[in-house]
Every structure is written in C-alpha cells, then in structure tokens.
N, C-alpha and C positions, 0 to 999 in steps of 0.2 A: 179739724190738728189737732191733738193731742201733746200734751207736754205734760213731762212726769214736774208734778211742783210738788213732790216730798222731800225737805229739806236733808243737807249731807251733812253726818254725824262724824267727827271724826273717833276710832276706838283705836287701842290699842290692841297689839293679838291677842292677848293676853284676855282681855274681855271680852273679847268677839270670839272668843274658843266658849268661855265659861255661857255667852250667851246663850250660844250658837246649841250646848250642850244641851241647857235649857228648856229653848226652843224644840228638840229630838224628842226628850221628856216629857214635857206638855203633852206635844204634837204625836205621840208614842204609848208609852205607858201611863202615862196620864191619864190622859184621852178614853182609855180603856180600865184602869182603874175605877173613874168617873161612872159611865158609859154602866161598868155591871153594878156598883153602887146605888145608883138610878135603878135598874131593875129592879134590887133584888130591896128596895123600899116601895119599888108598883109592883109587886108578890105578895104586900105582908094589906092590901087591901087600899080604904077608901082611900083616895085623894086627899081632898079637900080639909080630910085634917091629921095627913104624912107630914109631921114634920120632916123626919128624914130623907125623902124625898123633896120636900122642897131645899132641904138645906144641899143634899146633892147637884140638883137641878142651880140652884142660885153660886154653887163654887165653880160647875161645870158654866158658866156664864161670861164667870169672873179670869176661868182658865182660858176660854178662848177670844176673849179680848184682851189677855197677855198676849194671843199666840199670834195673835193679829199686829200686834203691836210693836213682839220682837221681830218676825216678818219682815214688816217693813223697814222699823230701824238697821235690820241685817242686811234689808236687799240697799238699802242707800246712805249703806254704811265708809268709809274711808278707812281702810285698816290699815297703820304701818309706828312703826315707830315715831317717839315721841315730839314735839316738832326744834328744831338746831336752836340747843342755850345763847339764844343771841338777842335779849330779850324785847322783844318782839310780842305784842299779846296777841293771842292766837288761841284757834282751839286743841285741847292737851294743856295752858299754861298756868301757873298756880301763878294766880296777879294778889299778886300786895297794894291795896289803893288806901289813900282817904278818900273818903266818900261822905260827904256832908258832915267835913268834919270827925269824922271819927274811921280808924284805919282798920279794915278789910283786910279778910286772906279770902282767896277762892280759886273756887278751880273753872275756867271755862271752857265748857264743852255741854257731854251728859252724862246726866244725872249715873244713868250706868256702866261711866269708866269708874265713875269712883266707889261702885258698889255697894257695900256696910259699912264704909269708912261713913259718917261725920263730920265729910268733909259740904263746904257751900261748893254748890254748883250755879253758874247761872249761864243758859244760852248764850248762845254766841248771838242769836237771834231776839234776845231779851234788850232793851231797849236798853238799859248797862253795859250788855255785850255789845253792841254793836256801835255803839258808841265809845267804848276805849278800845278796836278790832284794829289791829294795825301799829297800836299806839307803845309806848318806849319809857320805861324810867323820865321823871320830870315833866312829862304830856299832863297836860291839865286841860281838861273837856266837861262840856256840862251836856244832860239829857233832858228831857221832858218826863216824867213818872206818871205809871201809866195814873196816876191821884193827880198830873199835869201841873205840880208842884215839877217849878229847873234844879236838879241835883249837878255841884259841882261833882270829880271826879280827877285825883293828881293821883298818876301811876308813880309809886313807888318801887315796882321790882314785875319780874312776870320771868320765872323760872319753868323748865321740864315740867311736869307733873310724871314724879316718880311711885306710881302707887303700885 
C-alpha cells in the first residue's frame, strides 16, 4: 500500500504562481543554459583541472535539487486565499506571541510564502507550530524544544498574512 506522506503547504495564489514560473524556468531554459555551459567547459579539455566544468556541474546539481523541491511543494500545495481573520492560529497567519518571555512575530506556514522578505517563518509541523495550531489570543501552551527544554508560549494575536 502506497501513501503520500508529503506534507501539505498553504500558499497564496501569488506565491504559487511565482514558484510555478521559477520551476518552469529551471526545468526549461535554465536547464538548457546549464547543459550548454557544461558542454562548453567540457570542450576546453582536461576535466580534472577544469574549474568552469566543475562549477557548471555544481550549479546543475543545485538546480536539479531546487526543481525536485519545487515540484514536491507545488504538487502538495493548498492554494487559496489567506485564512479567515478569526484570530485562530493556522498556516498563513502572522502570529504575535510571547515565547519564553520574549515577544516575537512570525508567519506560520511555508518559507516560500514569505518570498524574499525577512519575516521569520515557522512550519506548522515544527514543535512550536504544532503546539500553537488552533490556539488564539490569550491561550498559553508549552512545548518541548529539540534541545529538550520546555518552552511556554502565550498567543497575543493571529492575523492573516498579507504579503
């Protein structure tokens, strides 16, 4: 029996469109450009001492990894509007919380939704994300961090991300 265990990621339509365009470029023209660079470098002779060849092969490896990452993300994405502004913590919400005494603001969901912004992002599958999911302002929860420490979190607010 085969089951798809890939996690579902919430994406805005804008994020989905941007990532789909990146995937199409990487798997089309981007892939062709890298192959051309590899062929050009290969024609320059001895591959053992050919820095251009090795750099192009490394770039190809990174591009192929990104293609796999984007393909999985887009195949398992839930695309739609931001969640309702009901104050409940869920993917797609900007959360303000007091974590171990410090007030922090972050997006709950996928790093890809935040794009090039410098917003902190926590996955809903992270220990923090799992602990606060479904909570709302005033709720206090605790979770065990990867280092074994017990951390208390008070939800101050949750608003839909408007990136």
